N, C-alpha and C positions, 0 to 999 in steps of 0.2 A: 504494500500500500504506500503510494507516494506521499500521502499526507503524513504518515507516521515518520518517514525518513526526514521530511522537512521539519516536523515538530522536534524530532531528536536533534537535528542539526542546530536549529535556532536556540533550543534550550541549552545545549552545550556551549554555543557561541556566546550566550549571555551569562554563562557560569551559574545556571540555575540547577537545582536538584529536581528530581522527578516529584518529590513531595511538595516543593515550593510551587512547581508548575501546576500540580493538580489540586492544590488547596482550594476547597470550596467548589470544585468542579467535579472531580472524580478521585478515586483512590490512587495511591502510588503504584500499586500493582496494575491498575487499569492503564495508567500512563505508560508503564513499561511494555504492556502488551500492545498498546496502540503504536508505539515506536517500532516495535519488532514486527508489526503486521499480523499479530496472532489473535486478533479479536475484531468483531464488527463494532462499529462506533457510529453514533448518531451525528448528523450534520450539526446539530446544536452544540454538542461537546467539542467538535473540531473548531467551530466558530469561537467558542469561549477560550479554548487553549490558544488559538491564533491571536485573539485580542490581547491575551495576557503576554504573548510574545511580541506584540506590536507589529504583526504582519497581516497582510491580506492574503488568505490562503489561495484564492483563485489566481491572483497575480503570481504567487510563488510557484504554483503548479505549471502555469504557462511558461514561466522562466525555466523551470526544471526541464520541461518538454523541449524547449528550444536550445538548450545548452549543447546537446549532442550534435545538432546540425551546425551550430556556431563553431564548435571545436573542429569539426570536419572541414568547414570553410576556411578556418584559420590555418589549419595544417596544409590545405591545398594552396592557399595564397603564398605561404612560406616556400613550399616546394617549387612553385612556379615563379618565385621571386617577384611577386606583385607587392611592392613595398608599401604603397599607400594603403591598400586594403589590409595588409598584415598589421600595420600600425593601428588602424581604426578598429579592427576586430580585437586586438589586444586590449585597447582601452575599454571597449564594450564589455568584454569578459571580466575585466578587473572590477567593473562597476557592480557585478552580481556577487553578493556574498556566497550564494549557493555553489559557486565554482569550487569552493573549498570542501564540499561534501564528498564523502569517500568514493562515491560512484564515479566522480569525474576528476578528482584531485590528482591522481597519479598520471592520467593521460594529459591533463592540463599542464602538469610540471614537465612532462616529457616534451610536449609541444613548445612550451616556454623555453626549454633548453635549446630546441631546434631554432627558435626565434633568435635567441642570443647568439647562436653560431652564425646564423644568417646575417645578423647585424655586426658581426666581427667583435662581439663583446666577450673577450676571452675570460675576464675575471668572473662575470656572472654565469657564463656557460660552465666554467670549471666548478663553481660553487654548486650549481644545480646537479651536475654530474656526480659530485661528491655526495650530495644528499640522496641520490638515487642508488648509490652503490649497494646498499643492503635492502633494497625494496623487495617486498614479498607480495605474492598474489598478483603479479603482473599478468595480463592477458598475453597470448602469443603475439598479437600485433604489437603490444607495448614492449615486449622483450626484444623484438626485432627493431623497433624504433630506437630503443636504448642502445643497441649495438650500432645502429646507423649513426646516432649522435656521437658516440665514442669515437667512431672511425673518422667522422668529419673533424672532430677536435684534434685528432692525431695528424690529419692532413693539413688543416689550416694553421694550427699553432705550434705543432711540434715537428713538422716535416718528417714524421716517422711513418714512411710509406709501407714498410713491412708490417708493422702493427696494424695500420689501417686496412691493408689487404686481408690480414688474418681475421679482423673483426667483420669486415664486409662479407667474407666467404661464409661466415656463420649464419648470415641472414637467410631465412627460408622464404623464397619468393612466392610460395603458395600461401603463406600466412601473412605476408606483408605486401599489400597491393601498391606500395609506393616504389615503382621501378626506377625512380630517380637515383637509387643507390648504384645502378649500373654506371651512371656518369662518374660518380665518385670512385668506383672501382677502375674505370678507364683512366681517370686522372692519376690514381695511385700506380697503375701499371705503366703509364707513360713516364712517370717519375722514376721508375726502376728500369727504364729502357726496354720494357716488354712491349714492343710495338704492335705485334699481332693481337695480343690480348687487349691492348689499349684500344685498337681500332674496333675489335669485336664488340666490346662493351659500350664504346661510344655510339656505335651503330644501334645497339639495342636501346640505349638511352634516347637516341634521336627518334626512334619509332614510338617510344612511350610519350615523349613530349609532343610529337606530332599528333598522336591519338587524342591528346588533351588540348590541341590547338594552341599550344604555347610557343609562338614563333621565336621569342627571344631565347628560350632554352634549347630549341632545335638548333639555333645558330651556334650556341655554345658547344653542343655535341658535334656539329659539323666542323667547327674550328679544330676541335680535338682530333677528329678524323683526318683533317687536312694535314695537321702536324705530323701524323704517323706516315702519311703518304710521301710528304716532302723529304723525309729522312732517306728515302730510297729513290726519289725522283727530283733532280735538281733542274728540271726544264722550266719553260715558261708557264706550264700548267699551274704550278703553285702560285706564281705571280698574278696570273689572271684571276685565279680563285680568290686570292686575298683582296684584290681590287673589287671584285663582285660583292664579297661579304662586307667590305668596308662601306661601299656605296649603300647597301641595304641597311646597315646599322645606322649610318648617318640619316637616311631617310626616315627611319622609325625612331630615331633618338635613343638608341640603345647604347648608353655610355659604358656600361660594364663590358659589353661585347667589343666595343671600340677599343677599350684599353687592352683587352686580350689580343685583338687582331693587330693593333699597332705594335704591341710588345713582341708578338711572335713573328710578324713580318720583319721587324727590326733584327731579330735573331737570324732570320733567313738571310738578310743582307749582310750581317756580320760574318756569317759562315762563308759568304761569297767574297769577303774582303772589300765590300762596298761600305767603308766606314762612315763616310759623310751621310749617305742615305740612312744607314743604321742609326746614327746618332739623332738625326731629325725625327725618325719614327719613334725612338725611345722618348724623345722630348714630348711628342704628341701623346704618347701613352701615359706619361706622368700627369698630363693636364686633366685626365679623367679619374685621378685617384687622390684621396686625402693623403697628406704627407705623413700621417700617423700610421698608415697601413703598410703591411708587408708587400702588397702589390706595388706600391710606390717605390719601396726600397729595391725591389727586383728590377724595375725599369731604370732607376737611378744607377744601379750597379752596371746595367747593360750600357747605359749612356757613357759612364766613366770608362768602361772597357773599350767601347768604340773610339772614344776620343784619344785614349792612350795608344791603341794599336794604330790609329791613323795619324798620330802626331798632330792632332788638331787643336790642342790646348797646351799651355805651358805646364811644367811640373808644379809650379806654385798654384795655378788654377785647379789642377787636378787634385792636388793634396787638399785644397779647401773643400772640394766636393766630397772627397773621401771622408774627411773629418765630419762633414754634415751627415753623411750616410751612417758613419759609425755612431754618432750621437743619437740619431733616430733609432738605429738598431738596438742600442743599449737601453734606450727609453722603452722600447717595445719588448725587450728581452728576446729579440729575434736572434737566436744563437747562430743560425746558419749565416745570416748577413754580418754578424759581428766578426765571424771567422773570415769571411770573404773580404770585408773592408780592411781588416788588419793585414791580409795578404797584399792588398793594393798598396797600403802604406809602406810595407817593407820593399815592395818592388819599385815604387816611385822614389824612395830614398836610397835606392841602389844597395840595400842591405841584403845581399844575396844569401849569405850563410844564415842570417837570422830568418829570412823568408823560408828556407828549406827546413830549418830546425822547427819553426812553428808549424809548418805544413806536416812534418812527420810526427811531432809529439802532441799536437792539439787538433789539427784539422782532420787528418785521416781517422783517428779514433772516433771523432764525432760523426764522420760520414759513415763509418762502419756501424755505429750505434743506430743511425737513422736509416741505414740500408740504401744509401744513394749510390748505387754501384757504377753507373756511367761516369760520375765525377771521380769516384775512387780510382777507376782505371786510368783516367786522364792524369791524375796526380801521381799515380804509381809510375807512369811512363816518365813524367817530369823528374821524379826522384831517381829513376834509373839513369837518365841522361846526366843528372847532376853528379851522381856518384861516379859515373864513368869518367866524366871530365876531371873529377878530383882523384882519379885513379884508385878509388876505393872499390876494388872489384868484388870483394866479399859483400859489401852493402848493395852494390848494383845487382849482383846475382840474386840477392834475396828478393828484390822487386821483380827481376826478370822471371824468377821461378813462379811467383804469384800469378803473373800474366800467362806464362806457358801452361801452368796447371789448369787455368780456366779454359784454355782453348785446346788442351791436349786431346788427341783422338782417343775416344773411349772404345772404338770397335776392336773386337778380339780377332784381328787377322793374324795369319802366320807371319 
């Protein structure tokens, strides 16, 4: 009986005992049975109890019945990144005390966590995840949502792609109808250089977003698919596709997608040694991001890298940019970028030995912890070259062995 649940909620909300609530209306035992839905009760008794609780029962029942739909709408708006709607629904739900009732509270907390992740609020997201650690009696949907939230946290704030993949692979797609998690799985696989799997899951995510007519998220998935293809195809196809997607994003005012497109197109140019073009695209990418975000830091680092490789700025100007990046990274506790900007500092100051010492003792252990294997291999090759130049063959062979072991032929031929 809904009335009983509502009465129990408001009684506890107002710190009243069952005896205090029932005084002059009905017995304590009868109040207990009403709250647990174990007895029939007259409309008059419900009205008297509601008046004592200072609520209008009809309005509360209507609110109770609407909460399930409101939560589903809020969840959908966050999934599809409809910011204005997500913000408005959050305010609306917060205005209803009944959202704290046990029937809704755990799902509400899980969706609120997803909201904070969507808004890049690491502090509040972490607090909610901590609160949910020992949650009991979660539905199967809620358990999968909790896994999804934990994975997004690892992806967004910890750059721990291996842990993110592990969490996402635990999700049961038959119990969790939010196939958005395929996009996050694609992003994690992309970050570990697993291009085939990244493309596969990005394509599945694109189909899901397309079914829900969410053009902006279809674009995100298509961008991720394009990145996988360009790793193996350096032709004009990628260039034309970037221009097509940028034009579409500009037409529809999709700033998040524009940031991603400009950033990735810049990297495409950087790989082709087109440093001036790359730096201009990184600058455009930064315009669409808050300076406090890790997205901004990523584009700033790319801009510094382009300017350095192209000799387009003086050392003094570059060091000033690096110091700004390091300051922002430390403020955000963005460990990945703290390491990268420190490497830039060593390189620009021509502190070669210090650069490689820091790379070996600090950066590589961090990258192994995070599972960022493509970057690990890049730096292992740099360390191999460094030690060969230093004529430290023992050290050089140590890094050579790691690379050879990775690519060693495992077939058992004679």
